[in-house]
N, C-alpha and C positions, 0 to 999 in steps of 0.2 A: 505493500500500499504506500503511495507516493507519499502521505502524511507523516506516515512512522518513518520513512526514511530521512524525513528532515529531522525529526526528533530523537531517532536513533539510529545516527548512519553506522555504518558496517566499520568494524575495526581498523580495516585495508584503508578507508576513506576519512579516518579520522584525522584531527588535526596535530601535527607535529611541531611541539612547543619552541622548536630551534627555526621553524621557517614560519613567515608571515606572508600572507598573498600579497600585503602591500608592501614587502620588500622585493615583490617580482617584475616592478616595471624594467622592461626589456633594455631600453637603450636612455641614459642619461643625456641630455642636452647642457651638461656644466659648462662646456666650452664657450658657449654661445651665449650673448649678453640679452637678458630679458628687455622687452621693449617697454613692456608694462606688468604689474602683479598687483594682486589684490587677496586678501583673507577669504577662504571658503570653510568656515568652522574652524577645527583645527590644521587644516591643509591650507596651500598656497597655491593660486594660479598664475602661472605666468604664459606670456604672450612672448612666443620665441620664433625668429624667421631664419630658415637653415635652406640654401639651397635653392631660393625662390619659393619654399612652402611655408606656409604659416603652421605652426606647431602651438600645440594647446598643452602645457608640462603641469603636471600637479607634483608638488613636493610637501614635504612634512618636516617640522622643526626638530632638529636633533636631539633634542630634551623631550618632544613628546615621544619619537621614538626608541629612548631609551627607557622611558618609563613604559612604553608597549613592552620590551625586550623583558623588563623586571617584571610585569605581571601578566603577561601571556600565558603562564601556567594554569589559570583559571580555565583555559579552553579544555584541556586535559578532563575537568572534573565533570561536564556540563551534558555529555551524552549519557552519563549513568546518574545522575539527577534525577529523582523520582517525581520532582515537579514538572518535566520536561511533557509529562502526558496529561497533564492537567491543564487541558484547555478545550474549548467548546466550541468556538469558531474558528473556521479555517479559512483565512485570509492573509493575506502578506502582511497588512498591517499589525491583525493581532497576534500572529505568530512573531512578529519581528519584537514588538511591545513584552508578549512572554518571554521569551529569548533574553530580552535585554534586561528584565526585570530579576530573573533567576542570575545572570551574569552580575548584576549589580549585588547582589546579596553575597555572592563569592567574592566580590571586591574589598567587601567589609573587612576583610582580614588586612587588608593594607591600610594606611594612613592616607586617605586620599580626602580632598574636599568634595561636596555634593557635584560641583563643575563637573572637575576631573572624570569623577565617578559616572556621570551621566555620558560624558564623550566617549569615555572608552567603552561604557557598555554598549552605546548603540555601534561602534566599530567592530567589536568583538563577536556582536550579533551577527552583522554581516560577514566577518571572519569565521564566524561556525558556519553560515550558510555558503560559503565560500566564494561570495560575490563580492569583497571587501574592495576590490579595485573600481566597481563602479559606482561607490558610494560616493565619491568627490563629485562624480558627474551627475549623480543625481540631486545633492545638494546644493550645487551652484546652480543659482536663479538665471544666470546669464547663458547657461548653456540652454538651448534649445530642443536641441533634438541631438542624438546619437546613434552610430551604424556600426555595426561589423558584417561584412560581405560574406567573409568568409572564416574558417578557422587558421588561415594562414594569412591573415592581413591584419593590419593595426585599426583598430575602432577610429573611426574620425566623427566630429561633430560641428553642429551649427552653432554659432557663439552671437550672440545678441549685438555686440560691439565689434567683435574680430572676425566675423562671418565664417567660413569652412576652415575648419583645422585639422589637423592631423594631431594624435597622439602617439605617446610610445608606448600605449598598452595593446598587446596583443593576447587575447586570452588562452588560457592552457586548457589542456584536455579535460582536466577536472573542473575547472570552471565553467566551461562549455556542458560538461553532463550537469553541474548543479544548477545552471540556467533552464536546462532542457526539463529538470525534475521539477523544479519550482514551477515552472509554466503549467506543468500538467497538473499538479498540485492545487493552484490557486485557480485555474480556470474549470477544474472539475473535469477535464475531458483529457484522454490519452492519445497520444501521437502513433499513429503506426502508418501503414501504406498507404490508407486510404484517406487518414485526416494528416495532412502535411505542416498545417497552421494553427497556431493558436495565437491569443490576443489577452492579454487581461491586464490588471491596474496594480502597479507597486507604489504602495502610498508609507511617507514617513511623514507624520504629524500633519501639515498642511501642505506638503509638497506630494504631488501626484505624478507618478510616469506610466504613461500606457505603453505596454512592451509588446512587441508582436515578432513572433519567432516562426521561422520556417526551416523545414529541415527534407531531406532528400524523400521522393525523388522530385518535389517541386522546386528545392533550390538545388542547383547543378553542383553548388560546393558543399551541400549537408547541412549548412549551417548558415542563417542569414538571420541577422536581430537588428531591430530596429525599434527605439526607445524616444517617444517622445514627450514632452513634458505638457501636461495639462494641468491649468493653473485652477487651483483649489479657491483663489479669489474670485469671487462673483463681482463681475464687471456690472455694474448697473447702468442706466439710460444717461443719468446725469454724467457718469465719465467718460462714456462712449461720446456725448456730445462734447465734453472737453475735449476730446483728443481727436475729433473731427471723424470719427468712423461713421457718425450720423449727426443730421442737423435737428433741432428741436422740433422745428415744422413737420420734417418726415415722421420722427417718434410719435408725434401727436394723431400725425395721418393714419398712421400704420395701426395704433391702439384706438382709433375711432371705427375703423373695419374689423378688427379683431372681435372688439367688445359687442359690435352688431353682428357676429356669426360668420364673417368674411372667412376664408381659407389663405393662407400665406406661407409660401415656400422658398426658403432661403436659399440659393443656388452660388456657387463658387468653386475654385481648385482648394485644394488640399491645405489647411491650415490658413485660410483665409478669414477666419472669425465668424463663421455660420453659426456654430452650435452658442458661442459668447453671445451674438444677437437674439438669437431665439430665447437664451434662460434670460438676456434682459428684459426683452418684451414679456415673457411668462410672467416674470415679477410685478409688472404693471396692470395685469389684465385682472378685473374684479375677483379678489379673492373668494366672493361667494359661487363663482361658476365651479362647478366640478370637472376637475381634470383629470383626464386617464391617460395614462403614460405607457406605450409599449415598446419597448428599448431592449436590444441585446447588449449593448453597454451603458449603464447606468450613467448619464452625463446630465440629467435635470436637475434642478434644485431641491432640495428638501426644506419645503415651506411649512410642515405640517406644524410646526412649533409655533410658527405665525397665525395660526388657525385657517390656512388656507386649504381648500379641498382637493386632496391629491391620492388618485387611487393608481400605483404602480405596478406594472406585470413585466418580469423579465423572462425574454425566449432566449432560444439559443443562437449562437455566434451563426451566420449565415453559411461560414464553411463547415459547421458541425453537422448541420440538417439532421437534426434530433425530430422524429416524427412528433407531431401534435403539440410542437412547442415551438412554431414558426410564428411570424407575425401575421400572416393572411389569416392562419386558423385563429390567433387569439383576438383578432379584429373583429371577428365575427361573433367571438363571444361577448366583447365590449360592448356592441352594439345592443344588447340587453342590459347594459350595466348603467343606462341613461347618462352618458357623458355629455357636458356641454360642450367640451373641448377635447380633442385625442390629439396629443403629441406623441408622433410617429419617430422623433430621433433623426437618425441618419438614412434615407431611402438608398440601398445599397443592390438591391439586385432585382430580378424580375419579380420573384416572390415578394419582395418589398414593395414594389410597384403594385403589384396586384392588392395589396394590403391599402396601401394608400388610397387608390381609385374605388376599392369597394367600400370605404369608410366615405368618401365624398359623394359617392352615387347612394349613399343610403342617408345623405344629407348632415352628416358628421361632420364638420369643419374643425381646422385647427392648426398646427404648425409641424414642422419638417423643413430637412434641409437635403441637399441634394448635389452632389459633385457634378460640376459643368462647369466651362469656363463662359457660357453665353447662352442667353435664352433659347437659341434656335440649336444649340447643340444639345440642351436638355431635352427639348422638343424630340430630337433624331434619335437620342437615347431611350426613350419612354417609348416610343412608334417602332421604331427599327429593332433596338436591342433587347427590349424589355418588352415587344409585342404587344403594347396597350392600344385599343382602338382609339384613333384620332380624334374621336367625338367626346371621348371622356375627359381629355385636357382641358374641354372647357369649364370642368368644375374648379380648376386650379385658383381663380379667383386675381390673387396677388402675388408676384412672382420679386424677389429681393435679388438683386447679382452684388456679390462680394468679390473684391480682387484685394492682391495685396503686392507691395512691391518687391522685387528681387535684389535688392541691395539693403544692406545693414546700417541701420537697423529697421527692422520690417515693419509696414503700414499697414494695416488693414483696414479697408473703408468700405461704405455702401458706395459702387460706382453706379447702379440705376436701380429703377425700380419701374415695373410694366404690370399693367393688368390685361388680363386674359377675356378678349372679347367674344362672345358666344354668337356664333352666327347660323342658324337654322341650315342644315344640310351642307355644310361649309367642307364634310368630309367625304363626301357622295363617292368622291374619285379613291379614298383611302390615303391620299399621299398629302394634301394641303395642311400645312399647319394652320392653328387657330389663328388670329388675327390677336393682334397685341398693341397696347398704345404705352408708350413712355410717358411715365408721369414724372419722375425726379431722374435728374442727371447730373454729371459734372460738368462745369464749363472748362475754359480752357487755362483757367487759374486754380482748378481743382474743387471750386466750392460748388456744393450741393444747391441746385435750381430748381424750383417747381414749374413744370411745363404744363401743367393743368391745374386750376385750384380744385379744390376737394369736390365741390358741387357742379364742376363740370365734367367729373369723371363718370365712366362707365358704370363703376360699382356703385357710387352715389345714386344713377338714376336706377339701377337694380333696387336698391334699397328702397326706394321712392314707390315701388310696387307693394311694398309690405308696410311702410311708414310713411307719414305726412310729410310733404318737403317741408313743411313749416318747422315740425318737430325735429327733424335731421339738423336742419341749418342753427336750430337754437341749442341743441345738444353739442354740435361742434364747436360751435361760439362759447359754449359753458365750459366746455372739456379743455379748450384752449386757454380759456382765462384761468381756471383752477391748477391745471396742470403745468404751465409755464413757472412759475416760482418754484416749484417743487422740481422742475428740470433744471433749473439754474443753480440749486442750492448745492453745496457740498457739505455732506452731513453723513454722519455714519450709517451703517446698513439698518440697524435697529430703528433709529429715528427716522429712517427713509420708509420703511416697512409702515411703520405708525402713520407717517403722511400719507401715502398710498391708500390706507385704510381709511382715512379721515374723509381722503379726497372721495371716493366712491359712496361714503355716507352721504357728504353733501350733494352729489351729483343725484342719488336715488332721492333724497328730498323732492327734488323735481321733476326727475324722469325716473321711470321705472325701466330698468334694464335688465 
């Protein structure tokens, strides 16, 4: 059992006190002067250029290395500690904390202050799990993503300031075996010839790393690793407005239609901020609306403690294919659970697309993301790759296009907003895309500009079939008046949630939404 292999490793894989993985950095670049350095917890990250290539080098102070050599004997006692199997939750964060706590008790035998004991406990927990050389990369908030393309190549990474850098870390076979074991343990699935890929989250306190592993025969080299940082910090709409990801006018525009039951799809390339925008909008939707989430990887915020109505369902990852736990099968069940909004997270496959359009055809609108660099490309993927009937695309309502710069530091912004215009019989040939109307775009100076006022949009005219036009105009004006000061403020998260709840209370005094 993978779980037990972590807690009680076989003797031949147990730690030899004379050797630490942190000491296995293959090649030092001490002869080269660092361009820039900064602390990363107890480590130091340095930027080095050698033979025209950028290197990211991690070092540790001699004093701390001496302390580790003095105390590393505690590792030998961990596998036989009876407390190792006293754990109920099998997750990376839970097991890491459990092992750290046990190591901390063993460190009581040394005269250490609480700070040093805490740092050593974390390092030794990673050392025990045989992945300690990945720890600085995970702890460094400026490292956005790191990669290992094969067992025979060095890890390289994307740095928010230094760009793409090589490291002097080449994983050993023991480290590769440990990573593979952890991926199976924390995902709950076994790698074999039919299942070559796994994805799971490794969390350390507020740091989250989404780790993807591919093995043979999918990976030609037999081992390919991609670890992307997922910010555990919740970026709110006021913060996104200040960073020019979105404008205040556009934020209110989207919230107006979302709260009146329109669907919103956020498209863009990988790591362009799609999920960040989705979560920031979700926070501002009325807490009274019943949200139902169907996700394979939990990326939505937990707002239950703020009295938001959230029901969450986790399905099998798309590349696992466990029968009965697919997005489409769960959406069918969800339709009988009276959701006001359904959040499907990332739409990745044909099966996911069927789940989305099944929900839309049943009259349930919501929020979802989709990988695409343009709205036409999104339509092509749905029609030709996912075999969605073109007429079903009429149900999409609003589409937000995100993009990101290829230079460092990376900027993620809303590029355009489109509304999908339904035309009877437009898909009679089965080849024509739906008509779209671009509502917002970026001008030559990079500013978001509105091309069509809210009351001139197709979505507004559709809503006029249900609500009186005067009601909609008054509602939008009231929302704009009440939301503007909230979106302008720079306040903490708890205070913001309180302001959002008060906003909806005040709005509902005049309008029943």
